[in-house]
BALOBA-1460 file (C-alpha; in Angstrom, 3 decimals):
// residues 367
<rec num="1" residu="m" x="-11.084" y="-19.693" z="-11.253"/>
<rec num="2" residu="n" x="-8.584" y="-18.511" z="-8.777"/>
<rec num="3" residu="q" x="-9.267" y="-18.512" z="-4.961"/>
<rec num="4" residu="h" x="-9.856" y="-14.559" z="-4.927"/>
<rec num="5" residu="l" x="-12.148" y="-14.462" z="-7.700"/>
<rec num="6" residu="q" x="-14.048" y="-17.590" z="-6.459"/>
<rec num="7" residu="a" x="-14.425" y="-15.880" z="-2.953"/>
<rec num="8" residu="l" x="-15.784" y="-12.918" z="-4.659"/>
<rec num="9" residu="q" x="-18.324" y="-14.803" z="-6.818"/>
<rec num="10" residu="q" x="-19.443" y="-16.612" z="-3.557"/>
<rec num="11" residu="w" x="-19.748" y="-13.412" z="-1.795"/>
<rec num="12" residu="v" x="-22.091" y="-12.301" z="-4.587"/>
<rec num="13" residu="e" x="-24.149" y="-15.355" z="-4.194"/>
<rec num="14" residu="t" x="-24.596" y="-15.161" z="-0.421"/>
<rec num="15" residu="q" x="-25.311" y="-11.543" z="-0.456"/>
<rec num="16" residu="g" x="-28.179" y="-12.463" z="-2.877"/>
<rec num="17" residu="l" x="-26.861" y="-10.058" z="-5.224"/>
<rec num="18" residu="d" x="-27.386" y="-10.061" z="-9.151"/>
<rec num="19" residu="l" x="-23.672" y="-8.980" z="-9.807"/>
<rec num="20" residu="a" x="-20.894" y="-7.168" z="-8.382"/>
<rec num="21" residu="y" x="-19.027" y="-4.190" z="-10.458"/>
<rec num="22" residu="i" x="-15.268" y="-4.010" z="-9.183"/>
<rec num="23" residu="s" x="-14.063" y="-0.664" z="-10.492"/>
<rec num="24" residu="n" x="-10.880" y="-0.094" z="-8.437"/>
<rec num="25" residu="f" x="-8.084" y="-1.091" z="-10.690"/>
<rec num="26" residu="t" x="-5.622" y="-2.522" z="-8.020"/>
<rec num="27" residu="n" x="-8.508" y="-4.617" z="-6.922"/>
<rec num="28" residu="i" x="-9.222" y="-5.916" z="-10.526"/>
<rec num="29" residu="n" x="-5.656" y="-6.926" z="-10.499"/>
<rec num="30" residu="y" x="-6.143" y="-8.840" z="-7.299"/>
<rec num="31" residu="f" x="-9.158" y="-10.905" z="-8.607"/>
<rec num="32" residu="t" x="-7.847" y="-11.495" z="-12.434"/>
<rec num="33" residu="g" x="-4.290" y="-10.912" z="-12.476"/>
<rec num="34" residu="f" x="-4.791" y="-8.273" z="-15.227"/>
<rec num="35" residu="y" x="-3.289" y="-4.854" z="-13.895"/>
<rec num="36" residu="s" x="-3.700" y="-1.441" z="-15.768"/>
<rec num="37" residu="d" x="-4.234" y="1.795" z="-14.596"/>
<rec num="38" residu="p" x="-6.925" y="3.098" z="-17.176"/>
<rec num="39" residu="e" x="-6.716" y="6.720" z="-16.122"/>
<rec num="40" residu="e" x="-9.344" y="8.818" z="-17.691"/>
<rec num="41" residu="r" x="-10.532" y="5.384" z="-19.565"/>
<rec num="42" residu="i" x="-12.912" y="2.749" z="-17.981"/>
<rec num="43" residu="t" x="-12.299" y="-0.507" z="-16.498"/>
<rec num="44" residu="g" x="-14.377" y="-2.835" z="-14.779"/>
<rec num="45" residu="l" x="-14.942" y="-6.352" z="-13.440"/>
<rec num="46" residu="f" x="-18.263" y="-7.725" z="-13.566"/>
<rec num="47" residu="v" x="-19.041" y="-11.007" z="-11.241"/>
<rec num="48" residu="f" x="-22.329" y="-12.901" z="-11.283"/>
<rec num="49" residu="p" x="-23.416" y="-15.472" z="-8.694"/>
<rec num="50" residu="d" x="-24.268" y="-18.144" z="-11.172"/>
<rec num="51" residu="q" x="-22.406" y="-17.391" z="-14.250"/>
<rec num="52" residu="d" x="-18.806" y="-16.616" z="-15.530"/>
<rec num="53" residu="p" x="-17.368" y="-13.190" z="-15.280"/>
<rec num="54" residu="f" x="-16.158" y="-10.703" z="-17.761"/>
<rec num="55" residu="l" x="-13.848" y="-7.760" z="-17.914"/>
<rec num="56" residu="f" x="-14.398" y="-4.577" z="-19.472"/>
<rec num="57" residu="v" x="-11.516" y="-2.432" z="-20.637"/>
<rec num="58" residu="p" x="-10.494" y="-0.188" z="-23.436"/>
<rec num="59" residu="a" x="-10.109" y="-1.480" z="-26.700"/>
<rec num="60" residu="l" x="-6.151" y="-1.022" z="-26.620"/>
<rec num="61" residu="s" x="-6.104" y="-3.524" z="-23.543"/>
<rec num="62" residu="i" x="-7.692" y="-6.445" z="-24.836"/>
<rec num="63" residu="e" x="-4.774" y="-8.278" z="-25.960"/>
<rec num="64" residu="a" x="-3.016" y="-7.363" z="-22.528"/>
<rec num="65" residu="v" x="-5.842" y="-9.131" z="-20.978"/>
<rec num="66" residu="k" x="-5.487" y="-12.119" z="-22.594"/>
<rec num="67" residu="k" x="-1.621" y="-11.799" z="-21.992"/>
<rec num="68" residu="a" x="-2.293" y="-11.760" z="-18.431"/>
<rec num="69" residu="g" x="-4.117" y="-15.457" z="-18.703"/>
<rec num="70" residu="w" x="-7.773" y="-14.200" z="-17.932"/>
<rec num="71" residu="p" x="-9.940" y="-17.124" z="-19.146"/>
<rec num="72" residu="y" x="-13.549" y="-15.558" z="-19.193"/>
<rec num="73" residu="g" x="-14.935" y="-13.062" z="-21.355"/>
<rec num="74" residu="v" x="-13.448" y="-9.919" z="-22.229"/>
<rec num="75" residu="a" x="-15.283" y="-6.917" z="-23.989"/>
<rec num="76" residu="g" x="-13.641" y="-3.594" z="-24.879"/>
<rec num="77" residu="y" x="-14.534" y="-0.160" z="-26.573"/>
<rec num="78" residu="l" x="-12.984" y="2.662" z="-28.608"/>
<rec num="79" residu="d" x="-12.682" y="6.354" z="-27.132"/>
<rec num="80" residu="h" x="-15.467" y="7.513" z="-28.964"/>
<rec num="81" residu="e" x="-17.930" y="4.981" z="-28.000"/>
<rec num="82" residu="d" x="-20.225" y="5.188" z="-24.546"/>
<rec num="83" residu="p" x="-18.414" y="2.567" z="-22.455"/>
<rec num="84" residu="f" x="-21.462" y="2.140" z="-20.002"/>
<rec num="85" residu="a" x="-23.939" y="1.603" z="-22.772"/>
<rec num="86" residu="l" x="-21.474" y="-1.470" z="-23.881"/>
<rec num="87" residu="i" x="-21.294" y="-2.313" z="-20.255"/>
<rec num="88" residu="a" x="-25.186" y="-2.726" z="-19.778"/>
<rec num="89" residu="d" x="-25.421" y="-4.683" z="-23.221"/>
<rec num="90" residu="q" x="-22.819" y="-7.029" z="-21.926"/>
<rec num="91" residu="i" x="-24.880" y="-7.188" z="-18.645"/>
<rec num="92" residu="k" x="-28.325" y="-7.520" z="-19.940"/>
<rec num="93" residu="r" x="-27.126" y="-10.540" z="-21.976"/>
<rec num="94" residu="r" x="-26.423" y="-12.508" z="-18.759"/>
<rec num="95" residu="n" x="-29.304" y="-10.801" z="-16.670"/>
<rec num="96" residu="p" x="-31.849" y="-8.656" z="-18.528"/>
<rec num="97" residu="n" x="-32.726" y="-6.774" z="-15.215"/>
<rec num="98" residu="p" x="-29.942" y="-6.816" z="-12.557"/>
<rec num="99" residu="r" x="-31.768" y="-5.082" z="-9.541"/>
<rec num="100" residu="l" x="-29.261" y="-5.702" z="-6.563"/>
<rec num="101" residu="w" x="-25.615" y="-4.689" z="-7.221"/>
<rec num="102" residu="g" x="-22.734" y="-4.646" z="-4.863"/>
<rec num="103" residu="i" x="-20.293" y="-1.899" z="-5.552"/>
<rec num="104" residu="e" x="-17.079" y="-0.267" z="-4.272"/>
<rec num="105" residu="k" x="-18.173" y="2.450" z="-2.112"/>
<rec num="106" residu="d" x="-14.846" y="3.591" z="-1.429"/>
<rec num="107" residu="d" x="-13.806" y="3.622" z="-5.234"/>
<rec num="108" residu="l" x="-16.776" y="4.151" z="-7.397"/>
<rec num="109" residu="a" x="-16.730" y="7.997" z="-8.750"/>
<rec num="110" residu="v" x="-20.161" y="9.657" z="-8.710"/>
<rec num="111" residu="f" x="-19.958" y="9.849" z="-12.752"/>
<rec num="112" residu="k" x="-19.828" y="6.084" z="-12.916"/>
<rec num="113" residu="f" x="-22.511" y="5.876" z="-10.441"/>
<rec num="114" residu="e" x="-24.504" y="8.025" z="-12.186"/>
<rec num="115" residu="a" x="-23.943" y="6.058" z="-15.648"/>
<rec num="116" residu="v" x="-25.058" y="2.805" z="-14.027"/>
<rec num="117" residu="m" x="-28.450" y="4.485" z="-12.814"/>
<rec num="118" residu="r" x="-28.909" y="5.701" z="-16.273"/>
<rec num="119" residu="e" x="-28.363" y="2.287" z="-17.639"/>
<rec num="120" residu="f" x="-30.387" y="0.525" z="-14.873"/>
<rec num="121" residu="p" x="-32.705" y="2.519" z="-13.009"/>
<rec num="122" residu="q" x="-34.240" y="0.141" z="-11.150"/>
<rec num="123" residu="a" x="-30.797" y="-0.684" z="-9.456"/>
<rec num="124" residu="t" x="-30.291" y="-0.681" z="-5.760"/>
<rec num="125" residu="f" x="-26.697" y="-1.373" z="-3.835"/>
<rec num="126" residu="p" x="-27.245" y="-3.230" z="-0.614"/>
<rec num="127" residu="a" x="-23.632" y="-4.279" z="-0.523"/>
<rec num="128" residu="d" x="-20.128" y="-2.776" z="-0.255"/>
<rec num="129" residu="a" x="-17.799" y="-4.652" z="-2.298"/>
<rec num="130" residu="s" x="-15.065" y="-2.430" z="-0.635"/>
<rec num="131" residu="r" x="-15.715" y="-3.877" z="2.729"/>
<rec num="132" residu="f" x="-15.612" y="-7.317" z="1.371"/>
<rec num="133" residu="t" x="-12.416" y="-6.967" z="-0.443"/>
<rec num="134" residu="e" x="-10.850" y="-5.553" z="2.532"/>
<rec num="135" residu="g" x="-11.611" y="-8.444" z="4.567"/>
<rec num="136" residu="l" x="-10.385" y="-10.770" z="1.854"/>
<rec num="137" residu="q" x="-6.881" y="-9.205" z="1.437"/>
<rec num="138" residu="l" x="-6.408" y="-8.865" z="5.217"/>
<rec num="139" residu="i" x="-4.982" y="-12.143" z="5.555"/>
<rec num="140" residu="k" x="-2.007" y="-12.979" z="2.712"/>
<rec num="141" residu="t" x="-1.404" y="-16.379" z="1.654"/>
<rec num="142" residu="p" x="2.154" y="-17.869" z="1.815"/>
<rec num="143" residu="d" x="2.838" y="-17.190" z="-1.906"/>
<rec num="144" residu="e" x="1.580" y="-13.321" z="-1.166"/>
<rec num="145" residu="i" x="4.066" y="-13.230" z="1.930"/>
<rec num="146" residu="a" x="6.748" y="-14.848" z="-0.309"/>
<rec num="147" residu="t" x="6.516" y="-12.204" z="-3.054"/>
<rec num="148" residu="m" x="6.367" y="-9.534" z="-0.457"/>
<rec num="149" residu="i" x="9.491" y="-11.048" z="1.213"/>
<rec num="150" residu="e" x="11.257" y="-10.584" z="-2.107"/>
<rec num="151" residu="a" x="10.070" y="-7.058" z="-2.541"/>
<rec num="152" residu="g" x="11.388" y="-6.367" z="1.164"/>
<rec num="153" residu="a" x="14.668" y="-7.559" z="-0.134"/>
<rec num="154" residu="q" x="14.716" y="-5.154" z="-2.847"/>
<rec num="155" residu="a" x="13.944" y="-2.522" z="-0.782"/>
<rec num="156" residu="d" x="17.047" y="-3.222" z="1.499"/>
<rec num="157" residu="r" x="19.179" y="-3.122" z="-1.738"/>
<rec num="158" residu="a" x="17.167" y="0.461" z="-2.422"/>
<rec num="159" residu="f" x="18.488" y="1.694" z="0.746"/>
<rec num="160" residu="a" x="22.313" y="0.196" z="0.300"/>
<rec num="161" residu="a" x="21.841" y="2.636" z="-3.024"/>
<rec num="162" residu="g" x="20.544" y="5.437" z="-1.212"/>
<rec num="163" residu="f" x="23.618" y="5.211" z="1.484"/>
<rec num="164" residu="a" x="26.174" y="5.068" z="-1.165"/>
<rec num="165" residu="a" x="24.815" y="7.885" z="-2.799"/>
<rec num="166" residu="l" x="24.922" y="10.453" z="0.005"/>
<rec num="167" residu="k" x="28.158" y="13.005" z="-0.295"/>
<rec num="168" residu="t" x="28.161" y="16.343" z="0.781"/>
<rec num="169" residu="g" x="26.411" y="19.238" z="-1.398"/>
<rec num="170" residu="i" x="24.168" y="16.392" z="-3.376"/>
<rec num="171" residu="t" x="20.683" y="17.304" z="-3.070"/>
<rec num="172" residu="e" x="17.575" y="15.109" z="-1.941"/>
<rec num="173" residu="q" x="16.296" y="14.678" z="-5.122"/>
<rec num="174" residu="q" x="19.606" y="13.586" z="-6.536"/>
<rec num="175" residu="v" x="19.730" y="10.563" z="-4.233"/>
<rec num="176" residu="v" x="16.073" y="9.630" z="-5.222"/>
<rec num="177" residu="a" x="17.504" y="9.667" z="-8.768"/>
<rec num="178" residu="e" x="20.609" y="7.507" z="-7.618"/>
<rec num="179" residu="i" x="18.392" y="5.057" z="-5.863"/>
<rec num="180" residu="e" x="15.689" y="4.352" z="-8.842"/>
<rec num="181" residu="y" x="18.315" y="4.230" z="-11.287"/>
<rec num="182" residu="k" x="19.949" y="1.384" z="-9.522"/>
<rec num="183" residu="m" x="16.838" y="-0.240" z="-9.100"/>
<rec num="184" residu="m" x="15.903" y="0.046" z="-12.640"/>
<rec num="185" residu="q" x="19.676" y="-1.405" z="-13.407"/>
<rec num="186" residu="e" x="18.872" y="-4.608" z="-11.778"/>
<rec num="187" residu="g" x="15.380" y="-4.979" z="-13.468"/>
<rec num="188" residu="v" x="12.984" y="-3.303" z="-10.754"/>
<rec num="189" residu="m" x="10.895" y="-0.803" z="-13.024"/>
<rec num="190" residu="h" x="8.381" y="0.528" z="-10.292"/>
<rec num="191" residu="m" x="8.603" y="1.863" z="-6.697"/>
<rec num="192" residu="s" x="6.010" y="1.172" z="-4.734"/>
<rec num="193" residu="f" x="5.344" y="5.003" z="-4.406"/>
<rec num="194" residu="d" x="7.454" y="8.155" z="-5.055"/>
<rec num="195" residu="t" x="10.630" y="7.458" z="-3.117"/>
<rec num="196" residu="i" x="11.422" y="9.916" z="0.018"/>
<rec num="197" residu="v" x="14.799" y="11.424" z="0.867"/>
<rec num="198" residu="q" x="14.712" y="14.161" z="3.618"/>
<rec num="199" residu="a" x="17.601" y="15.751" z="5.132"/>
<rec num="200" residu="g" x="17.820" y="17.906" z="8.505"/>
<rec num="201" residu="p" x="14.747" y="19.989" z="9.112"/>
<rec num="202" residu="d" x="13.094" y="18.751" z="6.003"/>
<rec num="203" residu="a" x="12.409" y="15.382" z="7.632"/>
<rec num="204" residu="a" x="10.261" y="17.105" z="10.153"/>
<rec num="205" residu="d" x="7.510" y="17.101" z="7.573"/>
<rec num="206" residu="p" x="5.843" y="13.531" z="7.656"/>
<rec num="207" residu="h" x="4.117" y="14.381" z="4.354"/>
<rec num="208" residu="g" x="6.822" y="16.037" z="2.698"/>
<rec num="209" residu="g" x="9.157" y="14.648" z="-0.207"/>
<rec num="210" residu="p" x="12.493" y="15.294" z="-1.459"/>
<rec num="211" residu="e" x="13.373" y="18.793" z="-2.474"/>
<rec num="212" residu="q" x="16.471" y="20.518" z="-3.950"/>
<rec num="213" residu="t" x="17.864" y="20.628" z="-0.456"/>
<rec num="214" residu="q" x="21.751" y="20.066" z="-0.245"/>
<rec num="215" residu="i" x="22.793" y="17.383" z="2.181"/>
<rec num="216" residu="k" x="25.214" y="18.599" z="4.817"/>
<rec num="217" residu="p" x="27.288" y="16.947" z="7.132"/>
<rec num="218" residu="g" x="25.986" y="16.548" z="10.809"/>
<rec num="219" residu="e" x="22.456" y="15.925" z="9.800"/>
<rec num="220" residu="l" x="19.964" y="13.055" z="10.127"/>
<rec num="221" residu="v" x="18.624" y="11.898" z="6.570"/>
<rec num="222" residu="l" x="15.415" y="10.193" z="6.336"/>
<rec num="223" residu="f" x="14.703" y="7.402" z="3.412"/>
<rec num="224" residu="d" x="11.413" y="6.228" z="2.822"/>
<rec num="225" residu="l" x="11.064" y="3.750" z="0.153"/>
<rec num="226" residu="g" x="9.624" y="0.678" z="-1.385"/>
<rec num="227" residu="t" x="9.347" y="-1.532" z="-4.661"/>
<rec num="228" residu="n" x="6.561" y="-3.216" z="-6.535"/>
<rec num="229" residu="n" x="7.276" y="-6.750" z="-6.642"/>
<rec num="230" residu="h" x="4.478" y="-8.535" z="-9.216"/>
<rec num="231" residu="g" x="1.701" y="-6.460" z="-7.847"/>
<rec num="232" residu="y" x="2.853" y="-6.435" z="-3.981"/>
<rec num="233" residu="m" x="4.580" y="-3.685" z="-2.467"/>
<rec num="234" residu="s" x="7.427" y="-2.807" z="0.084"/>
<rec num="235" residu="d" x="7.601" y="-0.390" z="2.559"/>
<rec num="236" residu="a" x="10.369" y="0.752" z="4.728"/>
<rec num="237" residu="t" x="11.912" y="3.934" z="6.356"/>
<rec num="238" residu="r" x="15.693" y="4.401" z="7.849"/>
<rec num="239" residu="t" x="17.179" y="7.258" z="9.196"/>
<rec num="240" residu="v" x="20.542" y="7.785" z="9.394"/>
<rec num="241" residu="a" x="23.557" y="10.605" z="10.357"/>
<rec num="242" residu="f" x="25.550" y="11.780" z="7.369"/>
<rec num="243" residu="g" x="29.158" y="13.342" z="7.731"/>
<rec num="244" residu="g" x="29.504" y="13.393" z="11.338"/>
<rec num="245" residu="p" x="28.041" y="13.588" z="14.753"/>
<rec num="246" residu="v" x="24.275" y="15.225" z="14.577"/>
<rec num="247" residu="s" x="23.035" y="17.541" z="17.293"/>
<rec num="248" residu="d" x="22.256" y="16.076" z="20.802"/>
<rec num="249" residu="t" x="18.571" y="16.193" z="20.185"/>
<rec num="250" residu="a" x="18.506" y="14.400" z="16.891"/>
<rec num="251" residu="r" x="20.766" y="11.788" z="18.575"/>
<rec num="252" residu="e" x="17.978" y="11.670" z="21.120"/>
<rec num="253" residu="i" x="14.994" y="11.182" z="19.228"/>
<rec num="254" residu="h" x="16.477" y="8.737" z="17.182"/>
<rec num="255" residu="k" x="17.236" y="6.667" z="20.163"/>
<rec num="256" residu="v" x="13.833" y="7.126" z="21.510"/>
<rec num="257" residu="c" x="12.073" y="6.242" z="18.158"/>
<rec num="258" residu="l" x="14.227" y="3.426" z="17.595"/>
<rec num="259" residu="e" x="13.093" y="1.981" z="21.062"/>
<rec num="260" residu="a" x="9.250" y="2.404" z="20.323"/>
<rec num="261" residu="q" x="9.717" y="0.619" z="16.747"/>
<rec num="262" residu="l" x="11.655" y="-1.985" z="18.596"/>
<rec num="263" residu="t" x="9.136" y="-2.631" z="21.419"/>
<rec num="264" residu="a" x="6.425" y="-2.687" z="19.334"/>
<rec num="265" residu="q" x="7.868" y="-4.942" z="16.628"/>
<rec num="266" residu="a" x="8.868" y="-7.239" z="19.293"/>
<rec num="267" residu="a" x="5.276" y="-7.277" z="20.836"/>
<rec num="268" residu="v" x="3.318" y="-8.070" z="18.047"/>
<rec num="269" residu="r" x="1.421" y="-11.298" z="18.692"/>
<rec num="270" residu="p" x="-1.796" y="-13.021" z="17.551"/>
<rec num="271" residu="g" x="-4.631" y="-11.560" z="19.660"/>
<rec num="272" residu="l" x="-3.012" y="-8.293" z="20.682"/>
<rec num="273" residu="t" x="-5.258" y="-5.691" z="19.379"/>
<rec num="274" residu="a" x="-4.200" y="-2.712" z="16.737"/>
<rec num="275" residu="a" x="-4.814" y="-0.104" z="19.571"/>
<rec num="276" residu="a" x="-2.626" y="-1.918" z="21.854"/>
<rec num="277" residu="l" x="0.195" y="-2.323" z="19.730"/>
<rec num="278" residu="d" x="0.112" y="1.395" z="18.802"/>
<rec num="279" residu="k" x="-0.093" y="2.335" z="22.601"/>
<rec num="280" residu="i" x="2.698" y="0.126" z="23.029"/>
<rec num="281" residu="a" x="4.996" y="2.473" z="20.648"/>
<rec num="282" residu="r" x="3.376" y="5.729" z="21.752"/>
<rec num="283" residu="d" x="3.990" y="5.074" z="25.410"/>
<rec num="284" residu="v" x="7.742" y="5.063" z="24.767"/>
<rec num="285" residu="i" x="7.504" y="8.441" z="22.785"/>
<rec num="286" residu="d" x="5.437" y="9.856" z="25.242"/>
<rec num="287" residu="k" x="7.485" y="8.823" z="28.303"/>
<rec num="288" residu="a" x="10.571" y="10.402" z="26.679"/>
<rec num="289" residu="g" x="8.658" y="13.845" z="26.163"/>
<rec num="290" residu="y" x="8.154" y="13.548" z="22.773"/>
<rec num="291" residu="g" x="4.593" y="12.579" z="22.461"/>
<rec num="292" residu="e" x="3.201" y="15.669" z="20.606"/>
<rec num="293" residu="y" x="5.701" y="14.913" z="17.796"/>
<rec num="294" residu="f" x="4.422" y="11.771" z="17.063"/>
<rec num="295" residu="n" x="1.485" y="12.943" z="15.131"/>
<rec num="296" residu="h" x="0.251" y="10.101" z="13.009"/>
<rec num="297" residu="r" x="-0.938" y="6.388" z="13.353"/>
<rec num="298" residu="l" x="1.642" y="3.593" z="13.969"/>
<rec num="299" residu="g" x="0.986" y="1.781" z="10.729"/>
<rec num="300" residu="h" x="-1.210" y="0.568" z="7.565"/>
<rec num="301" residu="g" x="-1.910" y="-2.384" z="6.063"/>
<rec num="302" residu="i" x="0.014" y="-3.255" z="3.063"/>
<rec num="303" residu="g" x="-0.001" y="-5.934" z="0.237"/>
<rec num="304" residu="m" x="-1.124" y="-5.200" z="-3.468"/>
<rec num="305" residu="s" x="-1.459" y="-1.462" z="-2.319"/>
<rec num="306" residu="t" x="1.125" y="0.416" z="-0.032"/>
<rec num="307" residu="h" x="-1.917" y="1.683" z="2.282"/>
<rec num="308" residu="e" x="-4.095" y="-0.970" z="2.982"/>
<rec num="309" residu="f" x="-6.821" y="-2.085" z="5.428"/>
<rec num="310" residu="p" x="-6.118" y="-2.196" z="8.418"/>
<rec num="311" residu="s" x="-4.823" y="0.932" z="10.445"/>
<rec num="312" residu="i" x="-2.624" y="0.325" z="13.368"/>
<rec num="313" residu="m" x="-3.901" y="2.769" z="15.638"/>
<rec num="314" residu="e" x="-5.990" y="4.095" z="18.619"/>
<rec num="315" residu="g" x="-9.490" y="2.955" z="18.677"/>
<rec num="316" residu="n" x="-9.029" y="-0.076" z="16.380"/>
<rec num="317" residu="d" x="-9.492" y="-3.217" z="18.679"/>
<rec num="318" residu="m" x="-9.122" y="-5.393" z="15.647"/>
<rec num="319" residu="e" x="-7.188" y="-8.525" z="17.032"/>
<rec num="320" residu="l" x="-3.747" y="-9.177" z="15.126"/>
<rec num="321" residu="q" x="-3.975" y="-12.579" z="13.519"/>
<rec num="322" residu="p" x="-1.454" y="-14.699" z="11.599"/>
<rec num="323" residu="g" x="-0.855" y="-13.636" z="7.933"/>
<rec num="324" residu="m" x="-1.750" y="-9.919" z="8.639"/>
<rec num="325" residu="c" x="0.730" y="-7.551" z="6.963"/>
<rec num="326" residu="f" x="1.152" y="-3.992" z="8.253"/>
<rec num="327" residu="s" x="3.565" y="-1.272" z="8.822"/>
<rec num="328" residu="i" x="5.419" y="-0.312" z="12.315"/>
<rec num="329" residu="e" x="6.537" y="3.040" z="12.038"/>
<rec num="330" residu="p" x="6.462" y="5.689" z="14.769"/>
<rec num="331" residu="g" x="8.156" y="9.056" z="14.157"/>
<rec num="332" residu="i" x="9.242" y="12.270" z="15.864"/>
<rec num="333" residu="y" x="8.979" y="15.502" z="13.921"/>
<rec num="334" residu="i" x="10.407" y="18.521" z="15.524"/>
<rec num="335" residu="p" x="9.732" y="21.674" z="13.135"/>
<rec num="336" residu="g" x="13.102" y="23.251" z="12.203"/>
<rec num="337" residu="v" x="15.189" y="20.656" z="14.139"/>
<rec num="338" residu="a" x="14.922" y="17.303" z="12.523"/>
<rec num="339" residu="g" x="12.836" y="14.700" z="12.168"/>
<rec num="340" residu="v" x="12.989" y="10.515" z="12.545"/>
<rec num="341" residu="r" x="10.913" y="7.507" z="11.489"/>
<rec num="342" residu="i" x="11.813" y="4.040" z="11.698"/>
<rec num="343" residu="e" x="9.636" y="1.561" z="9.785"/>
<rec num="344" residu="d" x="9.133" y="-1.957" z="8.995"/>
<rec num="345" residu="c" x="6.583" y="-4.048" z="7.604"/>
<rec num="346" residu="v" x="5.881" y="-7.320" z="8.970"/>
<rec num="347" residu="h" x="3.824" y="-10.408" z="8.394"/>
<rec num="348" residu="v" x="2.325" y="-11.961" z="11.874"/>
<rec num="349" residu="t" x="2.884" y="-15.293" z="12.523"/>
<rec num="350" residu="a" x="1.986" y="-17.918" z="14.987"/>
<rec num="351" residu="t" x="3.862" y="-16.361" z="17.752"/>
<rec num="352" residu="g" x="5.087" y="-12.957" z="16.688"/>
<rec num="353" residu="c" x="6.192" y="-11.462" z="13.593"/>
<rec num="354" residu="e" x="8.586" y="-11.195" z="10.734"/>
<rec num="355" residu="p" x="9.985" y="-8.018" z="9.298"/>
<rec num="356" residu="f" x="10.185" y="-7.955" z="5.181"/>
<rec num="357" residu="t" x="13.152" y="-5.489" z="5.646"/>
<rec num="358" residu="h" x="16.611" y="-6.183" z="7.451"/>
<rec num="359" residu="t" x="18.608" y="-3.096" z="6.782"/>
<rec num="360" residu="p" x="20.088" y="-2.285" z="10.236"/>
<rec num="361" residu="k" x="17.802" y="0.255" z="12.168"/>
<rec num="362" residu="d" x="20.567" y="1.027" z="14.932"/>
<rec num="363" residu="y" x="21.917" y="4.778" z="14.847"/>
<rec num="364" residu="t" x="24.513" y="4.700" z="11.815"/>
<rec num="365" residu="q" x="26.787" y="7.178" z="10.678"/>
<rec num="366" residu="i" x="27.666" y="7.170" z="6.854"/>
<rec num="367" residu="g" x="30.728" y="9.087" z="5.857"/>
């Protein structure tokens, strides 16, 4: 039993639970090594305090479970069958009347919860497996960090491909296509999220995506991207100038954002709180007069998901610890003018932190 799954089983036992039901497919991967997005179908991991766990998957995925090396029980269902009736049968073989359940309260859809209650009307749910899992995932193992270091190197190569694709008249979407095609050519088949390329005023929308906007000389171009390396993610942002000098305002906000990012990254150390780190970056931007244009948290955890626990933000007094992995991504977004975000994800060490990505962050003019 791998260390993640063993820890989950121990949690089930110490909480006095009859079983835990893990429904989030990313967390199923974390505990089992089997990854599949079931879409509208049902996948679940069921863990007991004193018996082997079992996986429940669509019948079409059973061979994939075996290929992934899962050594315990697996049960499946056909599309016309009632999955929760079959799940109940598997559970009752191990425990005829399980009353105390741990479930992922952040994930379990209402229709799934109602199906559990239909099959087990005496069930209660005293423990939240979401909180347990996020705590377990908080500190990455050396092997996990090594996998994320390689994901960071892939992201650096993706930046290089994106920068090389810049030319007058190319659209944001076409640059994205060039990046993702280049990564596929080297065997990286999945980005960690939809690649973002935004030019000029488009980059002032921090939740925007690539459009058919043509890239023009004298603009900042924002790249936000990452890759999926064996289930572990990278995520980084660079903002570069294209085709000539940019406006004084665009140049200034890049300078301020870079100072905020570098200052925060240099400040990371065990014992510093997440809130304090957010404030370090925010103070730089506030002092320069752009505080109102930095309208999101400084960072988020990263691992098997691009956005994990914890949030690096005001009000979070969690102390940083070695092995924690998170982003440091201040941004300045002036509507109608320009937007800048500069981001590295880092892992905390005994004395500071190390970034996963190494593409230069200084003001860079391309073309």
